[in-house]
N, C-alpha and C positions, 0 to 999 in steps of 0.2 A: 504494500500500500504506500503510495507516494504522499508526502506531506508538502504542503505549500505554506510559506510564510510571507506575509505581506509587511512591508515597512512603509510607514507613512511619515514623511517629514513635513512638519508644519511650516508654512511660509506666510502665515498671517502677520500683518504688521505688528500686532501686539506681542506675538511670540518673538519676532525679530528684535523688538525693542527690549524685552526682558532678557533675551540672550545676550544682546550687546551690553546692556546695563550690568548684567552679572559678570561678564568678562571684564569690563572696565573696573568694576568693584574688586574683582579678584586681583587684577594687575595692581590696583592701588594698595591693597593689603600686602602683596608681595614686595612692592617697593618700600613700604613702611617697615616691614620686617628686615629687609636688606639694609636699609639706612640705620636701623638700630644696631644691627650686627657690625656694620662698619664703624659706627661710633664707639662701640665697646672695644673693638679691635684697636682703634686709634688711641683710646684711653690706656689700654694695656701697653701699647708701644711707648707712649709718652712716659708711663710709669717706669718702664724698663730703662729708658734713656736717663731718667732721674736717678734710678738706682745705680746705673753704671757710672754716671758722672760723680756720684758720691763716693765711689771706690777710689782707692789710692792707685797710683801708677803701677805699683808692684802687683796689686790685685788684678788690675787689668792685664798686665803682662802675663800673669798665670793663665788668664783666659785667652791669651794671644790676641788681644784687642788693643789698638792704640787709641788714645783719647780722641784724636781728631777723626777717627773712623767709627765712632759710636753710632751716629745716625745711619751710616751705610750698613753697619752690622745689624742694627735693629730692623731696617727696612730691606734687608738683603733678599727676601723672598718676593718683593714687589718690584725692585729696581736692580738692574745690573749696572754696577758702578765700576 
C-alpha cells in the first residue's frame, strides 16, 4: 500500500510577517548574547593585562613575556603580531 504525504507551505501575508518578525527577533537575541560574551571576554583580557603589569620583570621573565609585549601576549589569539 502506497502512502502519500502532502506538504503545505503557507504564503499568506500574515504568516510571512510573523516568520520574518520571528527571524528578526531571533537575530536580535543572538546579537545581544554575542555582545555580552565579547564584553566579558574583553573584561577578562583587561584583567589579565593588569595582573601581568603588576608582576615584576623577573616574574614575567619566568613566563617568557617581556613587559612591552603584554598586550600582544594577551590578544595573541585574535591578532598576529
